[in-house]
N, C-alpha and C positions, 0 to 999 in steps of 0.2 A: 630098604628093608621090605620084606614081603609081609602081607597080614598073615596072622597066625591061624588060618583055617576058616572055614564057612560057619562053624558053629556060633562065632560071635556076630554074624551078619544077620540083620533082620530082614525077613521076606516081605516084601511090599507088592500087594496085589493091585492091579489097575482096576479102579472101580468107575463104571459109567452109570450115570443117573439119568433117567428120562422122565419127562413130563411133570407130574405132580411130585415125584421124588426130587427132581432137579430143583423145582421151585422151592421146596421145603429146605433143602440143604443149601440153596444158594449157589450151587455149582453143578455143572454137568459131568465133571471129572475129578477124580482124586487118586491117590495112592494111600493104601492103608495097610499095616503090617498084620499078619496073622497066618497061621498053618491051616486053618479051616475056614469054610464060608461063615460059619457061626462066629468065629472070632473076628473076622473082618467086619461083619455086620454089627456085632456088639460094639466095636470101636466107632463105627459109622453112628450108632445111636447116640453114643456119648459125645461125639463131636458136633452133630447137627441138632440134637435136642428132641424135645417131645413132639413137636409138629412133625419131623421126619419120622419119628418112631411110629407115630399113628398112620402115616402114609405106608410106611414100610410093612405094616401088618396086613395091607391089601395087596401087596406086590408079589410078583413072581421073581425068582432069582435064577439066572442062567449064568454058566461059566463056560466060555468059549463056545457060545451057541447052543448049549445043551442045558436042559433043566438041572438045577442043583438042590442039594439038601445041606442043612447046616453042618452035619458031619463030614461032608465032602472036602477032601484036601485041596488047597489052593496055593499057587506059587507065584514067583516074580513073573513069569511069562504068561500068566493067565490073566484074563478079563472077566471081571464079575460085572454083570448087568442088572440093574434094578428096575424092573419094568411094572409099572402100575397098570391097572386094568384100563382097557381102552373103552371109551364111551363115544356115542354119537351115531351117526347113520340115520336111516329112516326106518319107520316102523310099519 
């Protein structure tokens, strides 16, 4: 038997976490459901807790290599990257 349409399937975005975000989440990769960047990040906050939420507040969010906003759509073939600010270097 065939499935009864795509409306019952949950869209899972591939999520990549870097540096402090990876440390706070305890993983560098995940798959989370959501139709928008904001929905996916909301679930990430729930899954990874307050330390991750604090780090996320300082991060840039990119989807498929482009800056993204919370209202942007996201799908199963998209990759969402959580990029904390980079520090270091010489002064």
